FITOR-710274 format. One record per residue (C-alpha): residue number from 1; x, y, z. Coordinates in nm, 2 decimals, always signed. Layout:
+------+--------+--------+--------+
: bapa :      u :      v :      w :
+------+--------+--------+--------+
:  NUM :      X :      Y :      Z :
...
+------+--------+--------+--------+
END
This chain:
+------+--------+--------+--------+
: bapa :      u :      v :      w :
+------+--------+--------+--------+
:    1 :  +1.38 :  +0.51 :  -1.79 :
:    2 :  +1.14 :  +0.56 :  -1.50 :
:    3 :  +1.13 :  +0.30 :  -1.23 :
:    4 :  +0.80 :  +0.22 :  -1.06 :
:    5 :  +0.72 :  +0.15 :  -0.69 :
:    6 :  +0.37 :  +0.00 :  -0.65 :
:    7 :  +0.15 :  +0.02 :  -0.34 :
:    8 :  -0.16 :  -0.18 :  -0.25 :
:    9 :  -0.46 :  -0.01 :  -0.09 :
:   10 :  -0.59 :  -0.34 :  +0.06 :
:   11 :  -0.95 :  -0.28 :  +0.16 :
:   12 :  -1.16 :  -0.49 :  +0.39 :
:   13 :  -1.49 :  -0.40 :  +0.57 :
:   14 :  -1.45 :  -0.02 :  +0.55 :
:   15 :  -1.08 :  -0.02 :  +0.64 :
:   16 :  -0.74 :  -0.01 :  +0.46 :
:   17 :  -0.43 :  -0.19 :  +0.57 :
:   18 :  -0.14 :  +0.03 :  +0.67 :
:   19 :  +0.22 :  -0.09 :  +0.74 :
:   20 :  +0.48 :  +0.08 :  +0.96 :
:   21 :  +0.82 :  +0.09 :  +0.81 :
:   22 :  +1.11 :  -0.07 :  +1.00 :
:   23 :  +1.39 :  +0.06 :  +0.77 :
:   24 :  +1.56 :  +0.26 :  +0.63 :
:   25 :  +1.63 :  +0.49 :  +0.93 :
:   26 :  +1.49 :  +0.79 :  +0.74 :
:   27 :  +1.15 :  +0.62 :  +0.70 :
:   28 :  +1.14 :  +0.39 :  +1.01 :
:   29 :  +0.83 :  +0.45 :  +1.22 :
:   30 :  +0.63 :  +0.61 :  +0.94 :
:   31 :  +0.34 :  +0.44 :  +0.77 :
:   32 :  +0.28 :  +0.34 :  +0.41 :
:   33 :  +0.06 :  +0.12 :  +0.20 :
:   34 :  +0.24 :  -0.21 :  +0.14 :
:   35 :  +0.42 :  -0.27 :  -0.18 :
:   36 :  +0.76 :  -0.23 :  -0.34 :
:   37 :  +0.96 :  -0.20 :  -0.67 :
:   38 :  +0.85 :  -0.34 :  -0.99 :
:   39 :  +1.13 :  -0.57 :  -1.13 :
:   40 :  +1.23 :  -0.56 :  -1.50 :
:   41 :  +0.98 :  -0.75 :  -1.71 :
:   42 :  +0.72 :  -0.76 :  -1.42 :
:   43 :  +0.38 :  -0.60 :  -1.44 :
:   44 :  +0.26 :  -0.37 :  -1.17 :
:   45 :  +0.00 :  -0.63 :  -1.07 :
:   46 :  +0.25 :  -0.91 :  -1.05 :
:   47 :  +0.49 :  -0.70 :  -0.84 :
:   48 :  +0.21 :  -0.61 :  -0.60 :
:   49 :  +0.11 :  -0.98 :  -0.56 :
:   50 :  +0.48 :  -1.08 :  -0.51 :
:   51 :  +0.55 :  -0.80 :  -0.26 :
:   52 :  +0.24 :  -0.86 :  -0.05 :
:   53 :  +0.32 :  -1.23 :  -0.04 :
:   54 :  +0.68 :  -1.17 :  +0.07 :
:   55 :  +0.61 :  -0.88 :  +0.31 :
:   56 :  +0.27 :  -0.99 :  +0.46 :
:   57 :  +0.23 :  -1.36 :  +0.37 :
:   58 :  -0.10 :  -1.29 :  +0.19 :
:   59 :  -0.25 :  -1.32 :  -0.16 :
:   60 :  -0.43 :  -1.02 :  -0.30 :
:   61 :  -0.65 :  -0.95 :  -0.60 :
:   62 :  -0.53 :  -0.62 :  -0.76 :
:   63 :  -0.80 :  -0.38 :  -0.88 :
:   64 :  -0.81 :  -0.04 :  -1.04 :
:   65 :  -0.56 :  +0.24 :  -0.99 :
:   66 :  -0.62 :  +0.44 :  -0.67 :
:   67 :  -0.47 :  +0.77 :  -0.78 :
:   68 :  -0.24 :  +0.93 :  -1.04 :
:   69 :  +0.13 :  +0.85 :  -1.03 :
:   70 :  +0.32 :  +1.03 :  -0.76 :
:   71 :  +0.69 :  +1.13 :  -0.83 :
:   72 :  +0.92 :  +1.01 :  -0.55 :
:   73 :  +1.24 :  +1.15 :  -0.70 :
:   74 :  +1.38 :  +1.18 :  -1.06 :
:   75 :  +1.31 :  +0.86 :  -1.25 :
:   76 :  +1.11 :  +0.70 :  -0.97 :
:   77 :  +0.73 :  +0.71 :  -0.93 :
:   78 :  +0.47 :  +0.56 :  -0.69 :
:   79 :  +0.17 :  +0.39 :  -0.84 :
:   80 :  -0.11 :  +0.28 :  -0.61 :
:   81 :  -0.39 :  +0.03 :  -0.68 :
:   82 :  -0.70 :  -0.09 :  -0.49 :
:   83 :  -0.67 :  -0.45 :  -0.37 :
:   84 :  -0.86 :  -0.71 :  -0.17 :
:   85 :  -0.74 :  -1.01 :  +0.02 :
:   86 :  -0.79 :  -1.36 :  -0.12 :
:   87 :  -0.95 :  -1.51 :  +0.08 :
:   88 :  -1.12 :  -1.21 :  +0.23 :
:   89 :  -1.06 :  -1.32 :  +0.59 :
:   90 :  -0.68 :  -1.38 :  +0.55 :
:   91 :  -0.46 :  -1.24 :  +0.82 :
:   92 :  -0.16 :  -1.03 :  +0.71 :
:   93 :  +0.16 :  -1.08 :  +0.91 :
:   94 :  +0.43 :  -0.81 :  +0.94 :
:   95 :  +0.74 :  -1.00 :  +0.81 :
:   96 :  +0.92 :  -0.68 :  +0.71 :
:   97 :  +0.73 :  -0.41 :  +0.89 :
:   98 :  +0.72 :  -0.30 :  +1.26 :
:   99 :  +0.34 :  -0.31 :  +1.27 :
:  100 :  +0.02 :  -0.33 :  +1.07 :
:  101 :  -0.31 :  -0.16 :  +1.13 :
:  102 :  -0.65 :  -0.15 :  +0.97 :
:  103 :  -0.75 :  +0.21 :  +0.94 :
:  104 :  -1.09 :  +0.35 :  +0.86 :
:  105 :  -1.16 :  +0.69 :  +0.68 :
:  106 :  -1.19 :  +0.84 :  +1.03 :
:  107 :  -0.86 :  +0.71 :  +1.16 :
:  108 :  -0.64 :  +0.76 :  +0.85 :
:  109 :  -0.48 :  +1.07 :  +1.02 :
:  110 :  -0.40 :  +0.87 :  +1.34 :
:  111 :  -0.06 :  +0.76 :  +1.20 :
:  112 :  +0.24 :  +0.94 :  +1.05 :
:  113 :  +0.23 :  +0.86 :  +0.68 :
:  114 :  +0.53 :  +0.88 :  +0.45 :
:  115 :  +0.49 :  +1.20 :  +0.24 :
:  116 :  +0.41 :  +1.02 :  -0.09 :
:  117 :  +0.15 :  +0.80 :  +0.09 :
:  118 :  +0.00 :  +1.11 :  +0.25 :
:  119 :  -0.09 :  +1.23 :  -0.10 :
:  120 :  -0.31 :  +0.92 :  -0.13 :
:  121 :  -0.53 :  +1.00 :  +0.17 :
:  122 :  -0.81 :  +1.18 :  -0.02 :
:  123 :  -0.84 :  +0.90 :  -0.27 :
:  124 :  -0.83 :  +0.65 :  +0.02 :
:  125 :  -1.11 :  +0.83 :  +0.20 :
:  126 :  -1.32 :  +0.82 :  -0.11 :
:  127 :  -1.25 :  +0.45 :  -0.17 :
:  128 :  -1.33 :  +0.37 :  +0.20 :
:  129 :  -1.66 :  +0.57 :  +0.17 :
:  130 :  -1.75 :  +0.36 :  -0.13 :
:  131 :  -1.69 :  +0.05 :  +0.08 :
:  132 :  -1.95 :  +0.14 :  +0.35 :
+------+--------+--------+--------+
END
């Protein structure tokens, strides 16, 4: 059975929230969209809401898929969704990450993304363009 890791492309005012990994050592310092593993019996959307609440102290509304599934390794895929903050002016806090940044389409390349998240950049640029 294939396990799923979900990621939230949280959009606000023409920017997307990026999170800098603090662990494991192989990923520390690199950037990703926030999210985590879907637990057995949990929907993708419920997992994203839970992960964003635990990691960032925020509530999100999950929207449409951002991109096709991205294989991470055998039997593990990354599935990304568009999302918004509820309320829109909520302030995410890095409980489990080293840092957080709001990146625009023009600044997406200013951080070192994890390889799977880097595959999402074209879709993120399009989503951010739709926000302007």
